[in-house]
SEROFI-276982 format. One record per atom (N, C-alpha, C): chain; atom name; x, y, z. Coordinates in pm, 1 decimal. Example, Ala and Ser with C-alpha at 12.3 -4.5 7.8 and 13.67 -1.06 7.14 Angstrom:
% residues 2
ATOM kette atom        u        v        w
ATOM     A    N   1319.0   -569.0    780.0
ATOM     A   CA   1230.0   -450.0    780.0
ATOM     A    C   1320.0   -330.0    780.0
ATOM     A    N   1285.0   -225.0    708.0
ATOM     A   CA   1367.0   -106.0    714.0
ATOM     A    C   1290.0      3.0    787.0
//
This chain:
% residues 120
ATOM kette atom        u        v        w
ATOM     A    N  11815.2   1226.7   6780.6
ATOM     A   CA  11832.5   1368.3   6750.0
ATOM     A    C  11952.1   1422.4   6827.7
ATOM     A    N  12030.0   1501.6   6763.8
ATOM     A   CA  12148.7   1559.6   6824.1
ATOM     A    C  12109.8   1687.0   6898.7
ATOM     A    N  12131.3   1690.7   7028.3
ATOM     A   CA  12096.7   1808.3   7109.0
ATOM     A    C  12211.6   1906.0   7123.5
ATOM     A    N  12325.7   1871.5   7067.0
ATOM     A   CA  12440.8   1960.8   7076.4
ATOM     A    C  12425.2   2075.2   6977.0
ATOM     A    N  12451.8   2198.8   7019.8
ATOM     A   CA  12444.2   2309.5   6924.8
ATOM     A    C  12554.4   2295.5   6820.2
ATOM     A    N  12522.5   2325.7   6699.3
ATOM     A   CA  12620.7   2319.0   6591.2
ATOM     A    C  12690.1   2454.4   6579.4
ATOM     A    N  12821.4   2450.4   6573.7
ATOM     A   CA  12898.1   2573.2   6560.5
ATOM     A    C  12931.4   2595.8   6414.4
ATOM     A    N  12922.4   2720.6   6374.8
ATOM     A   CA  12959.2   2757.1   6239.4
ATOM     A    C  13110.2   2744.5   6224.9
ATOM     A    N  13154.6   2681.7   6117.9
ATOM     A   CA  13298.0   2671.4   6089.3
ATOM     A    C  13325.6   2745.9   5960.9
ATOM     A    N  13406.2   2847.6   5972.3
ATOM     A   CA  13444.2   2923.8   5853.7
ATOM     A    C  13534.6   2837.1   5766.5
ATOM     A    N  13532.3   2863.4   5639.9
ATOM     A   CA  13615.1   2788.7   5546.0
ATOM     A    C  13759.1   2836.0   5557.5
ATOM     A    N  13852.5   2741.8   5562.2
ATOM     A   CA  13995.2   2772.7   5574.5
ATOM     A    C  14074.1   2692.8   5472.3
ATOM     A    N  14059.9   2724.8   5342.8
ATOM     A   CA  14127.5   2644.0   5241.2
ATOM     A    C  14279.9   2646.1   5249.8
ATOM     A    N  14339.8   2759.3   5285.0
ATOM     A   CA  14487.2   2762.5   5294.0
ATOM     A    C  14535.4   2679.8   5412.4
ATOM     A    N  14466.5   2690.0   5524.4
ATOM     A   CA  14504.1   2608.7   5639.6
ATOM     A    C  14486.4   2461.0   5606.3
ATOM     A    N  14375.0   2427.7   5540.8
ATOM     A   CA  14347.5   2288.5   5507.0
ATOM     A    C  14445.2   2232.4   5405.1
ATOM     A    N  14504.8   2317.1   5322.2
ATOM     A   CA  14592.9   2267.2   5216.4
ATOM     A    C  14740.1   2267.5   5254.5
ATOM     A    N  14773.4   2302.1   5375.3
ATOM     A   CA  14915.0   2310.3   5413.0
ATOM     A    C  14989.9   2179.6   5391.8
ATOM     A    N  14926.8   2067.2   5415.1
ATOM     A   CA  14997.3   1939.8   5399.1
ATOM     A    C  15031.9   1912.7   5253.6
ATOM     A    N  14953.7   1968.4   5159.9
ATOM     A   CA  14979.8   1944.3   5018.4
ATOM     A    C  15075.1   2047.9   4959.0
ATOM     A    N  15064.6   2172.1   5006.0
ATOM     A   CA  15136.1   2281.6   4942.0
ATOM     A    C  15257.1   2332.6   5018.0
ATOM     A    N  15256.9   2320.7   5148.0
ATOM     A   CA  15362.5   2383.4   5225.5
ATOM     A    C  15449.3   2283.6   5297.6
ATOM     A    N  15572.2   2264.6   5252.5
ATOM     A   CA  15661.0   2173.0   5322.8
ATOM     A    C  15695.5   2226.6   5461.8
ATOM     A    N  15721.6   2137.7   5557.5
ATOM     A   CA  15758.7   2183.2   5691.6
ATOM     A    C  15876.6   2278.7   5686.9
ATOM     A    N  15874.0   2377.6   5773.1
ATOM     A   CA  15981.0   2476.0   5778.8
ATOM     A    C  15958.5   2595.2   5688.4
ATOM     A    N  15854.3   2590.8   5605.3
ATOM     A   CA  15822.9   2699.8   5514.2
ATOM     A    C  15702.2   2775.8   5567.2
ATOM     A    N  15713.4   2906.5   5576.2
ATOM     A   CA  15602.8   2987.5   5627.5
ATOM     A    C  15493.6   3001.1   5523.0
ATOM     A    N  15369.2   2987.4   5567.4
ATOM     A   CA  15251.2   3011.4   5484.8
ATOM     A    C  15176.6   3128.0   5547.0
ATOM     A    N  15146.4   3228.3   5466.1
ATOM     A   CA  15074.6   3345.8   5514.5
ATOM     A    C  14926.6   3329.8   5486.0
ATOM     A    N  14845.2   3362.8   5585.3
ATOM     A   CA  14700.2   3356.8   5570.8
ATOM     A    C  14642.8   3491.6   5611.7
ATOM     A    N  14569.4   3554.6   5521.0
ATOM     A   CA  14498.4   3677.7   5553.4
ATOM     A    C  14356.0   3640.9   5592.3
ATOM     A    N  14306.0   3707.1   5694.2
ATOM     A   CA  14173.6   3677.4   5746.6
ATOM     A    C  14069.7   3772.9   5689.0
ATOM     A    N  13944.5   3735.3   5702.2
ATOM     A   CA  13834.7   3814.0   5645.7
ATOM     A    C  13832.2   3956.0   5700.5
ATOM     A    N  13880.2   3976.2   5823.1
ATOM     A   CA  13876.7   4110.3   5882.9
ATOM     A    C  14001.8   4192.9   5852.4
ATOM     A    N  14092.6   4140.4   5767.4
ATOM     A   CA  14211.0   4216.0   5726.8
ATOM     A    C  14336.8   4183.2   5804.5
ATOM     A    N  14325.6   4110.6   5915.6
ATOM     A   CA  14444.2   4067.9   5990.2
ATOM     A    C  14511.5   3953.2   5917.9
ATOM     A    N  14638.6   3930.0   5949.7
ATOM     A   CA  14713.6   3821.1   5886.3
ATOM     A    C  14793.9   3744.0   5990.5
ATOM     A    N  14829.2   3621.1   5953.1
ATOM     A   CA  14917.9   3540.3   6035.4
ATOM     A    C  15006.3   3457.9   5943.5
ATOM     A    N  15119.2   3414.6   5996.4
ATOM     A   CA  15212.1   3329.4   5922.4
ATOM     A    C  15233.3   3202.9   6004.3
ATOM     A    N  15230.3   3087.6   5935.5
ATOM     A   CA  15239.0   2957.9   6001.5
ATOM     A    C  15359.5   2880.6   5950.1
ATOM     A    N  15430.8   2816.0   6041.7
ATOM     A   CA  15540.4   2726.7   6004.6
ATOM     A    C  15508.2   2590.4   6064.0
ATOM     A    N  15471.8   2491.5   5977.5
ATOM     A   CA  15440.7   2357.8   6029.1
ATOM     A    C  15563.8   2291.3   6091.0
ATOM     A    N  15538.6   2204.9   6187.2
ATOM     A   CA  15647.4   2130.0   6251.0
ATOM     A    C  15696.7   2022.1   6156.4
ATOM     A    N  15828.2   2011.8   6136.6
ATOM     A   CA  15883.3   1904.4   6052.5
ATOM     A    C  15850.5   1766.9   6110.4
ATOM     A    N  15841.1   1667.9   6021.7
ATOM     A   CA  15820.4   1531.0   6065.9
ATOM     A    C  15677.2   1490.1   6086.0
ATOM     A    N  15581.2   1571.6   6041.3
ATOM     A   CA  15440.6   1535.6   6058.2
ATOM     A    C  15387.5   1456.4   5939.3
ATOM     A    N  15473.8   1428.9   5842.0
ATOM     A   CA  15435.2   1345.6   5729.5
ATOM     A    C  15345.1   1417.3   5631.3
ATOM     A    N  15270.8   1338.7   5555.9
ATOM     A   CA  15187.1   1392.3   5448.3
ATOM     A    C  15046.9   1426.7   5496.6
ATOM     A    N  15025.7   1430.2   5626.0
ATOM     A   CA  14894.7   1466.6   5677.5
ATOM     A    C  14894.4   1613.8   5714.6
ATOM     A    N  14776.6   1666.7   5734.4
ATOM     A   CA  14766.1   1806.3   5777.1
ATOM     A    C  14837.6   1822.7   5910.7
ATOM     A    N  14906.6   1935.0   5930.3
ATOM     A   CA  14980.2   1955.6   6055.4
ATOM     A    C  14887.2   1953.9   6177.0
ATOM     A    N  14935.7   1898.2   6286.2
ATOM     A   CA  14860.2   1901.4   6410.6
ATOM     A    C  14917.1   2005.7   6504.7
ATOM     A    N  15042.3   2045.2   6481.8
ATOM     A   CA  15109.0   2147.4   6562.7
ATOM     A    C  15191.5   2234.9   6468.8
ATOM     A    N  15191.2   2364.1   6497.7
ATOM     A   CA  15275.6   2455.8   6422.1
ATOM     A    C  15392.6   2497.0   6510.0
ATOM     A    N  15514.6   2485.9   6456.6
ATOM     A   CA  15633.5   2529.6   6530.1
ATOM     A    C  15623.4   2677.8   6562.0
ATOM     A    N  15578.9   2756.2   6462.9
ATOM     A   CA  15569.0   2901.2   6480.2
ATOM     A    C  15438.8   2952.2   6421.2
ATOM     A    N  15376.9   3043.4   6493.8
ATOM     A   CA  15262.4   3118.3   6442.5
ATOM     A    C  15290.3   3265.0   6474.0
ATOM     A    N  15307.4   3344.2   6370.1
ATOM     A   CA  15334.8   3486.8   6386.8
ATOM     A    C  15206.0   3563.0   6358.6
ATOM     A    N  15160.2   3640.5   6456.1
ATOM     A   CA  15037.9   3719.3   6442.3
ATOM     A    C  15074.6   3862.5   6408.2
ATOM     A    N  15009.3   3916.5   6306.8
ATOM     A   CA  15037.0   4054.0   6265.1
ATOM     A    C  14997.1   4152.0   6375.0
ATOM     A    N  15053.2   4273.2   6371.5
ATOM     A   CA  15016.5   4374.1   6470.9
ATOM     A    C  14864.9   4393.6   6472.6
ATOM     A    N  14808.9   4395.9   6590.8
ATOM     A   CA  14665.2   4413.4   6606.2
ATOM     A    C  14588.8   4283.1   6620.1
ATOM     A    N  14647.6   4172.1   6579.1
ATOM     A   CA  14583.0   4041.8   6593.7
ATOM     A    C  14629.4   3980.9   6725.1
ATOM     A    N  14537.6   3958.1   6814.3
ATOM     A   CA  14570.4   3908.2   6948.2
ATOM     A    C  14535.0   3761.2   6960.7
ATOM     A    N  14621.8   3686.6   7023.8
ATOM     A   CA  14596.6   3545.1   7050.3
ATOM     A    C  14499.4   3531.8   7166.7
ATOM     A    N  14414.5   3430.2   7161.6
ATOM     A   CA  14326.6   3403.9   7276.1
ATOM     A    C  14409.3   3374.7   7401.9
ATOM     A    N  14354.4   3406.3   7514.4
ATOM     A   CA  14424.2   3383.3   7641.7
ATOM     A    C  14402.6   3239.0   7686.1
ATOM     A    N  14459.0   3145.4   7608.6
ATOM     A   CA  14449.8   3004.0   7642.8
ATOM     A    C  14589.8   2944.3   7646.1
ATOM     A    N  14600.4   2825.4   7703.6
ATOM     A   CA  14732.2   2760.9   7713.9
ATOM     A    C  14790.3   2726.9   7577.0
ATOM     A    N  14705.8   2712.1   7474.8
ATOM     A   CA  14754.6   2679.8   7340.6
ATOM     A    C  14845.0   2789.9   7284.9
ATOM     A    N  14824.2   2911.5   7330.1
ATOM     A   CA  14898.8   3026.3   7278.7
ATOM     A    C  14999.3   3080.1   7381.2
ATOM     A    N  15024.3   3006.0   7487.0
ATOM     A   CA  15103.4   3056.8   7599.3
ATOM     A    C  15251.3   3075.1   7568.8
ATOM     A    N  15306.4   2993.4   7480.0
ATOM     A   CA  15450.4   2998.4   7455.7
ATOM     A    C  15482.1   3105.7   7351.2
ATOM     A    N  15534.1   3217.3   7397.1
ATOM     A   CA  15568.9   3327.2   7307.0
ATOM     A    C  15720.8   3342.6   7299.8
ATOM     A    N  15766.2   3411.4   7195.7
ATOM     A   CA  15909.6   3426.7   7175.3
ATOM     A    C  15938.2   3565.3   7117.3
ATOM     A    N  15938.0   3666.9   7202.1
ATOM     A   CA  15963.5   3803.4   7156.1
ATOM     A    C  16107.3   3818.1   7106.8
ATOM     A    N  16200.0   3751.6   7171.6
ATOM     A   CA  16341.0   3759.9   7131.7
ATOM     A    C  16360.7   3697.7   6993.3
ATOM     A    N  16301.8   3579.7   6971.8
ATOM     A   CA  16311.7   3513.5   6841.8
ATOM     A    C  16247.4   3595.2   6732.0
ATOM     A    N  16135.5   3659.3   6762.2
ATOM     A   CA  16067.8   3743.5   6663.8
ATOM     A    C  16157.4   3859.2   6623.3
ATOM     A    N  16220.9   3922.8   6720.6
ATOM     A   CA  16309.8   4034.6   6690.7
ATOM     A    C  16429.3   3988.8   6606.8
ATOM     A    N  16486.2   3873.0   6642.0
ATOM     A   CA  16602.0   3822.4   6567.5
ATOM     A    C  16566.3   3782.4   6424.9
ATOM     A    N  16449.4   3720.7   6407.2
ATOM     A   CA  16410.4   3671.2   6275.4
ATOM     A    C  16362.1   3780.6   6182.2
ATOM     A    N  16287.4   3877.1   6233.7
ATOM     A   CA  16231.3   3977.0   6141.5
ATOM     A    C  16245.6   4120.1   6190.0
ATOM     A    N  16308.9   4141.4   6302.9
ATOM     A   CA  16326.4   4277.9   6349.7
ATOM     A    C  16197.6   4342.1   6395.7
ATOM     A    N  16091.8   4264.8   6404.1
ATOM     A   CA  15961.1   4318.8   6441.3
ATOM     A    C  15942.0   4312.6   6592.6
ATOM     A    N  15880.8   4413.9   6644.5
ATOM     A   CA  15847.3   4412.3   6786.4
ATOM     A    C  15698.7   4434.0   6808.2
ATOM     A    N  15623.9   4467.0   6702.7
ATOM     A   CA  15481.3   4492.1   6719.1
ATOM     A    C  15395.6   4372.0   6680.3
ATOM     A    N  15455.1   4267.3   6623.7
ATOM     A   CA  15385.4   4141.9   6596.9
ATOM     A    C  15412.0   4049.1   6715.6
ATOM     A    N  15346.9   3933.1   6718.6
ATOM     A   CA  15374.8   3835.9   6824.3
ATOM     A    C  15404.7   3700.5   6761.5
ATOM     A    N  15503.1   3631.8   6818.5
ATOM     A   CA  15542.9   3500.2   6771.2
ATOM     A    C  15510.3   3399.0   6879.8
ATOM     A    N  15433.1   3298.1   6842.3
ATOM     A   CA  15394.1   3191.4   6934.7
ATOM     A    C  15453.7   3061.2   6883.9
ATOM     A    N  15496.3   2978.4   6975.0
ATOM     A   CA  15558.5   2850.7   6940.0
ATOM     A    C  15469.8   2735.0   6985.8
ATOM     A    N  15477.4   2623.9   6910.0
ATOM     A   CA  15409.2   2499.2   6947.2
ATOM     A    C  15258.6   2517.1   6964.9
ATOM     A    N  15195.5   2574.2   6863.1
ATOM     A   CA  15051.3   2602.3   6869.1
ATOM     A    C  14975.3   2489.8   6798.8
ATOM     A    N  14878.5   2426.9   6868.1
ATOM     A   CA  14798.4   2322.1   6804.3
ATOM     A    C  14719.7   2377.6   6684.4
ATOM     A    N  14707.2   2295.8   6580.1
ATOM     A   CA  14636.1   2337.5   6459.0
ATOM     A    C  14491.1   2375.9   6488.7
ATOM     A    N  14426.5   2307.2   6580.5
ATOM     A   CA  14286.7   2340.4   6612.4
ATOM     A    C  14275.6   2478.3   6676.1
ATOM     A    N  14376.6   2520.2   6752.0
ATOM     A   CA  14375.6   2654.7   6810.3
ATOM     A    C  14387.6   2759.4   6700.1
ATOM     A    N  14470.4   2730.1   6599.0
ATOM     A   CA  14484.1   2821.6   6484.6
ATOM     A    C  14351.6   2829.1   6409.8
ATOM     A    N  14287.7   2713.6   6386.9
ATOM     A   CA  14158.4   2710.9   6318.0
ATOM     A    C  14054.0   2793.8   6394.4
ATOM     A    N  14051.4   2781.3   6526.0
ATOM     A   CA  13955.5   2858.1   6606.8
ATOM     A    C  13980.6   3008.4   6593.2
ATOM     A    N  14108.1   3049.1   6592.6
ATOM     A   CA  14141.2   3190.6   6575.9
ATOM     A    C  14094.0   3240.2   6439.3
ATOM     A    N  14118.8   3161.9   6335.1
ATOM     A   CA  14074.1   3198.7   6200.3
ATOM     A    C  13922.2   3214.1   6197.8
ATOM     A    N  13850.7   3119.9   6258.4
ATOM     A   CA  13703.9   3126.9   6262.6
ATOM     A    C  13654.9   3249.7   6338.4
ATOM     A    N  13723.0   3286.1   6446.9
ATOM     A   CA  13683.5   3402.9   6526.3
ATOM     A    C  13695.6   3532.4   6447.1
ATOM     A    N  13776.5   3531.3   6343.6
ATOM     A   CA  13797.3   3651.5   6262.1
ATOM     A    C  13728.7   3641.3   6126.1
ATOM     A    N  13628.6   3554.0   6117.7
ATOM     A   CA  13545.9   3545.3   5997.8
ATOM     A    C  13597.5   3453.1   5890.4
ATOM     A    N  13698.3   3372.6   5921.7
ATOM     A   CA  13755.2   3281.4   5823.4
ATOM     A    C  13865.5   3349.4   5744.9
ATOM     A    N  13911.9   3278.8   5644.0
ATOM     A   CA  14016.1   3333.5   5557.8
ATOM     A    C  13955.3   3435.2   5462.3
ATOM     A    N  14036.1   3530.0   5420.5
ATOM     A   CA  13992.4   3631.1   5324.3
ATOM     A    C  13956.4   3560.8   5193.6
ATOM     A    N  13855.4   3610.4   5124.9
ATOM     A   CA  13809.5   3547.2   5000.8
ATOM     A    C  13917.7   3546.0   4893.0
ATOM     A    N  14006.5   3644.3   4896.8
ATOM     A   CA  14118.6   3649.6   4802.0
ATOM     A    C  14243.9   3606.1   4875.6
ATOM     A    N  14298.8   3488.2   4843.0
ATOM     A   CA  14412.6   3434.1   4918.0
ATOM     A    C  14533.2   3527.0   4927.0
ATOM     A    N  14556.6   3608.2   4825.1
ATOM     A   CA  14674.3   3695.3   4825.9
ATOM     A    C  14640.1   3837.3   4866.6
ATOM     A    N  14529.8   3854.0   4938.1
ATOM     A   CA  14488.0   3986.7   4985.6
ATOM     A    C  14598.5   4046.2   5072.5
ATOM     A    N  14635.6   4171.7   5048.9
ATOM     A   CA  14741.9   4231.1   5130.7
ATOM     A    C  14694.3   4256.3   5273.9
ATOM     A    N  14785.0   4249.7   5370.5
ATOM     A   CA  14749.1   4277.1   5509.8
ATOM     A    C  14691.9   4417.2   5525.5
ATOM     A    N  14611.3   4436.5   5627.6
ATOM     A   CA  14554.3   4566.6   5657.8
ATOM     A    C  14666.2   4666.4   5681.6
ATOM     A    N  14648.2   4787.5   5632.7
ATOM     A   CA  14746.5   4892.2   5654.8
ATOM     A    C  14857.9   4895.7   5553.4
ATOM     A    N  14848.3   4812.2   5446.9
ATOM     A   CA  14954.6   4815.1   5346.5
ATOM     A    C  14903.5   4874.9   5219.0
//
């Protein structure tokens, strides 16, 4: 008998399909069940498997990264240069499992993949 507690894992079809649909270097936007959004850029050279690290993870305003080492590398200057935004946050070199945990903490992906971000 397994004595380990089982954790609920929210469904993340867009995250799971990145290896099939999103070539490295291309941003994929994921809206979460609570209305927050994030954009992911897989690291080039990871082959045809699901990404294990994302070069960039941009969190929409109001979406906060967990205070862990996985999210420690931020790039406010790069965010400003790339999109002129100062109220979002750009994180570099984020492990895919850390992204999955963040998605789960916010109730999983939104049921409608093209759901507009909150406040739009």
